[in-house]
C-alpha positions in Angstrom: -108.1 -91.4 -133.3 -104.8 -91.3 -131.5 -102.1 -88.4 -131.3 -98.8 -89.7 -130.5 -95.7 -87.8 -130.4 -92.1 -88.7 -130.4 -90.9 -92.1 -130.4 -94.4 -93.3 -129.4 -95.9 -92.9 -132.9 -93.3 -95.5 -134.0 -93.2 -97.6 -130.8 -97.2 -98.3 -131.2 -96.9 -98.2 -135.1 -96.8 -102.3 -135.2 -99.5 -102.6 -131.9 -102.1 -100.5 -134.0 -101.2 -102.5 -137.4 -102.0 -105.6 -135.9 -105.8 -104.3 -134.6 -106.4 -103.1 -138.1 -105.9 -99.5 -137.1 -103.6 -97.3 -139.6 -100.9 -94.7 -138.7 -100.4 -91.6 -140.3 -97.3 -89.4 -139.6 -97.4 -85.9 -139.2 -94.6 -83.6 -140.7 -94.3 -79.5 -140.8 -95.5 -78.9 -144.3 -92.5 -76.6 -145.2 -90.0 -79.3 -144.6 -92.3 -81.7 -146.7 -92.0 -79.5 -149.6 -88.3 -79.3 -149.1 -87.8 -82.9 -149.0 -89.7 -83.7 -152.0 -87.9 -80.7 -154.0 -84.7 -82.0 -153.0 -84.8 -85.7 -154.3 -87.2 -84.3 -157.4 -84.6 -82.0 -158.7 -81.8 -85.1 -158.1 -83.6 -88.0 -159.6 -80.6 -88.6 -162.1 -78.0 -88.9 -158.7 -80.7 -90.9 -157.1 -81.1 -93.3 -160.1 -77.2 -93.9 -160.3 -76.9 -94.3 -156.6 -79.5 -97.0 -157.2 -78.0 -98.9 -159.9 -74.8 -98.8 -157.9 -76.3 -100.9 -155.6 -75.6 -104.8 -155.4 -78.3 -106.5 -155.2 -82.0 -106.6 -155.5 -83.1 -106.3 -151.6 -80.4 -103.1 -151.5 -82.2 -101.4 -154.5 -85.8 -102.3 -152.9 -84.6 -100.9 -149.7 -83.3 -97.7 -151.2 -86.5 -97.3 -153.1 -88.6 -97.6 -149.9 -86.6 -95.4 -148.0 -87.1 -92.4 -150.2 -90.8 -93.1 -150.7 -90.8 -93.4 -146.8 -89.2 -90.0 -146.2 -91.0 -88.0 -148.9 -94.3 -89.3 -147.2 -93.9 -90.0 -143.8 -95.4 -93.3 -144.0 -93.5 -95.8 -141.5 -95.7 -98.8 -143.4 -92.9 -98.2 -146.7 -90.3 -98.7 -145.4 -88.2 -101.9 -145.8 -86.5 -103.4 -142.7 -83.9 -106.3 -142.5 -83.8 -108.7 -139.6 -80.1 -108.4 -139.6 -78.2 -106.8 -136.5 -77.4 -103.0 -137.4 -73.9 -102.9 -138.7 -73.5 -106.9 -139.2 -74.7 -108.1 -142.6 -73.7 -111.3 -144.1 -70.9 -110.9 -146.3 -69.5 -107.9 -144.4 -68.5 -109.1 -141.1 -64.7 -108.7 -140.0 -62.6 -111.8 -138.5 -60.7 -112.3 -135.7 -57.9 -110.2 -135.4 -59.3 -107.3 -137.7 -58.9 -103.5 -136.7 -62.1 -102.3 -136.4 -62.7 -98.4 -136.2 -66.0 -97.6 -134.2 -67.3 -93.8 -135.0 -69.9 -92.9 -132.9 -69.4 -95.1 -129.8 -72.1 -93.7 -127.4 -72.1 -96.2 -124.2 -69.4 -98.7 -126.4 -72.2 -101.2 -127.1 -71.4 -101.6 -130.4 -67.9 -102.0 -129.7 -68.3 -104.5 -127.0 -70.0 -106.6 -130.0 -67.1 -106.1 -132.1 -64.6 -107.1 -129.6 -66.7 -109.9 -128.6 -65.8 -111.2 -132.5 -62.1 -110.7 -131.6 -61.8 -107.5 -133.3 -59.0 -105.0 -131.9 -61.4 -102.1 -131.6 -60.7 -98.2 -131.4 -64.1 -96.4 -130.6 -64.7 -92.9 -130.9 -67.0 -90.6 -128.9 -67.7 -87.1 -129.2 -69.9 -86.4 -126.1 -68.1 -86.3 -122.6 -70.9 -87.7 -120.9 -71.4 -90.7 -123.2 -67.6 -91.2 -123.1 -67.6 -91.4 -119.4 -70.6 -94.1 -119.5 -68.3 -96.1 -122.1 -65.1 -96.2 -120.2 -66.3 -99.0 -118.1 -67.2 -101.0 -121.2 -63.9 -100.3 -122.8 -62.2 -101.3 -119.7 -64.0 -104.7 -119.4 -63.9 -105.7 -122.7 -60.7 -104.4 -123.6 -60.8 -101.8 -126.6 -59.6 -98.3 -127.1 -62.2 -95.8 -126.0 -61.0 -92.1 -127.4 -63.3 -88.9 -126.4 -62.5 -87.6 -129.9 -65.4 -87.1 -133.2 -64.6 -88.1 -136.1 -64.0 -85.6 -139.2 -62.0 -84.1 -141.6 -59.1 -82.6 -139.6 -58.0 -82.3 -136.3 -59.5 -79.3 -134.5 -62.2 -78.1 -131.9 -65.6 -77.8 -132.4 -68.7 -76.9 -130.5 -71.6 -79.6 -130.2 -75.3 -80.2 -128.9 -75.1 -82.6 -126.3 -78.4 -85.2 -126.6 -77.4 -88.7 -125.7 -77.4 -91.2 -128.4 -77.9 -88.1 -131.1 -75.3 -85.6 -130.1 -74.2 -83.4 -133.1 -71.5 -80.7 -134.2 -73.4 -77.3 -134.1 -71.8 -73.9 -134.3 -73.8 -72.8 -131.7 -73.6 -75.8 -129.4 -73.2 -75.8 -125.5 -70.1 -77.8 -125.3 -66.6 -77.9 -126.8 -64.6 -81.3 -128.1 -61.9 -82.2 -130.0 -62.1 -83.9 -133.6 -59.3 -86.1 -135.3 -59.2 -87.8 -138.9 -58.7 -91.3 -139.4 -55.9 -90.6 -141.5 -54.0 -88.7 -138.7 -55.0 -91.3 -135.9 -53.7 -94.1 -137.6 -50.1 -92.1 -138.1 -49.9 -91.5 -134.2 -51.3 -94.8 -133.2 -48.7 -96.5 -136.1 -51.4 -98.6 -137.3 -50.7 -100.9 -140.3 -53.7 -101.7 -141.2 -57.7 -100.9 -140.8 -60.2 -103.9 -142.0 -63.7 -102.1 -140.8 -64.9 -98.7 -140.6 -68.2 -97.8 -138.8 -69.7 -94.5 -138.7 -73.0 -93.1 -137.0 -72.0 -89.6 -136.0 -75.1 -87.5 -136.4 -74.4 -86.0 -140.2 -70.8 -85.5 -139.9 -70.3 -89.2 -142.0 -68.9 -87.4 -145.1 -66.5 -85.2 -143.4 -65.3 -88.1 -141.6 -64.9 -90.2 -144.6 -62.9 -87.4 -146.2 -60.5 -87.3 -143.2 -60.0 -91.2 -143.9 -59.9 -90.9 -147.5 -56.0 -92.2 -147.7 -56.9 -95.2 -145.3 -59.6 -96.4 -147.4 -57.5 -95.8 -150.7 -54.8 -97.7 -149.0 -56.5 -100.6 -147.2 -59.7 -100.9 -148.8 -61.7 -101.6 -145.3 -64.9 -102.9 -145.3 -67.5 -100.2 -144.5 -70.9 -99.7 -142.5 -71.9 -95.7 -143.0 -75.3 -94.3 -141.7 -76.8 -92.4 -144.8 -80.0 -91.1 -142.8 -78.9 -88.1 -141.2 -78.5 -85.4 -143.9 -81.0 -85.9 -147.2 -78.0 -85.3 -149.5 -76.3 -88.6 -147.6 -78.5 -90.9 -150.0 -76.2 -90.0 -152.9 -73.0 -88.2 -151.7 -72.0 -91.0 -149.5 -71.6 -93.7 -152.1 -70.7 -91.5 -155.0 -67.7 -90.1 -152.7 -66.6 -94.1 -151.7 -66.7 -94.8 -155.2 -64.5 -92.1 -156.2 -62.1 -93.2 -154.1 -62.2 -97.0 -154.9 -64.4 -97.8 -157.8 -63.6 -101.4 -156.9 -66.1 -101.4 -153.8 -69.5 -103.3 -153.7 -72.1 -101.6 -152.0 -75.4 -102.9 -150.2 -78.2 -100.9 -148.1 -80.2 -102.2 -145.4 -82.5 -100.5 -142.9 -82.5 -101.6 -139.7 -85.2 -101.2 -136.5 -84.2 -98.5 -134.0 -83.7 -98.4 -130.3 -84.4 -95.6 -128.1 -81.7 -95.5 -125.4 -83.0 -92.7 -123.9 -86.4 -94.0 -122.6 -87.1 -93.6 -119.2 -88.2 -96.4 -116.4 -91.7 -95.2 -116.8 -91.7 -95.2 -120.6 -89.6 -98.7 -120.6 -92.6 -100.0 -118.3 -95.4 -99.1 -120.7 -93.4 -100.7 -123.8 -93.5 -103.9 -121.2 -97.1 -103.4 -120.6 -98.4 -103.2 -124.2 -95.5 -105.9 -125.1 -94.2 -103.4 -127.6 -90.6 -104.6 -128.9 -88.0 -102.4 -128.2 -86.8 -102.3 -131.6 -89.5 -100.2 -133.6 -89.8 -98.8 -137.0 -88.4 -95.5 -137.9 -87.0 -93.3 -140.8 -83.4 -93.5 -139.4 -80.9 -96.3 -138.8 -80.0 -96.7 -142.9 -76.6 -98.3 -143.3 -74.7 -98.4 -146.6 -72.3 -101.3 -146.4 -69.0 -101.5 -148.6 -66.7 -104.3 -149.5 
């Protein structure tokens, strides 16, 4: 028996699977019960969301995500081979205006800038913003030290590399801006694609982009795994703004950008892929 903590359990999942060894996730019992209750008491909302998805792959992914989260079993999740935020049929074209919510070090912004997009990238965390400035200069995209939200304000946040999040008792302060206001300030006359991976602030940021979504109907790639209720509230809200949206759902493998050199060396030694299965990285696509 092997007891692995943090990301190690996920990273070694396929390694043990090849050896015929099953892995079981450990969860706090109270959290597990709460998760089950949240879903069980909202079956109709989950069913409505399931039926709103465009294709069979999306529906299978949605169902497997709920089963995987409730059971803490990685083998139940259904992963796609497509790069995160880049699903066929939802790709931007050269010259499109791309809003990147949750820049981290600018890696996603770089990818979309390389496709010819005019990228406006937003990063809440001051340290991550500093890391991304060189990429912004090198690849010619606009990087803002703002988080995205429902309105302009100053908030507290808890810094945590790729997982920095808004928190009332957070150690640092940052500024938030809504997409609708930002467009007016920059006098942008079009938005073609909005991506959000902002650690649970997605619904707030979508409310702050309501006028933009109503007017331009941009393609969307919105993470729906940070809060349990995101599984139904995000699609429902977008559909309330524009009933003509089509929705697809995919679950992507994850990468831990916070690994130390020692951890990376262990992954290399055991020939583990840097992308590994996890409960997160579920993205709702809309067009």
